[in-house]
C-alpha positions, 0 to 999 in steps of 0.5 A: 378449339385449342387455345393459341398462345395469344389468348394465353395469360402468364404471370410471374408473381414475386413474394418477399417474406417478412423476416422470420416469416419465411416458413410460413410464407413457403406453407402458404405458397405450397397450399396455394400451388396445389389448390390452383393446379386444379382450377380450370384452364390452369397451363402451369402453376409452380412456386419457386424459391430464389436461390440468390435471395433467401425468403423471396419466392417467385410463382410461374403461372399460365392460364389458357385465357384471361377468363380462366385467370380471372375465375381463378382469382375469384376462388376461395383459395386465392381470396384466403391466400391474398388475406393470409399473405399480407401479414407475412410479407415484407412489402406487397407482392408484385405480379409481372405479366409476361408473354413468350417470344417463341412459337408466336406467328 
């Protein structure tokens, strides 16, 4: 049975690099993006560089269900990223849940 938009989970995590750590954070996010796109239930997983705030990266991710997101968060590549990224950030990363407005019935 196909997933409905109401079951899907969409998030926008934001990462702000510590001065001098921009390239290392960028590389870590690219690795995370590549691995996460292979996780079951991944609908979207794309990292963007904020053009107005150097060293700031925004991740746009979508999951078919909350269970898929929870399983993703338990993957080794995610756990390793969270450990690695802590020392690269100016502030702890934030995660904002978002909901599509179009297509809802």
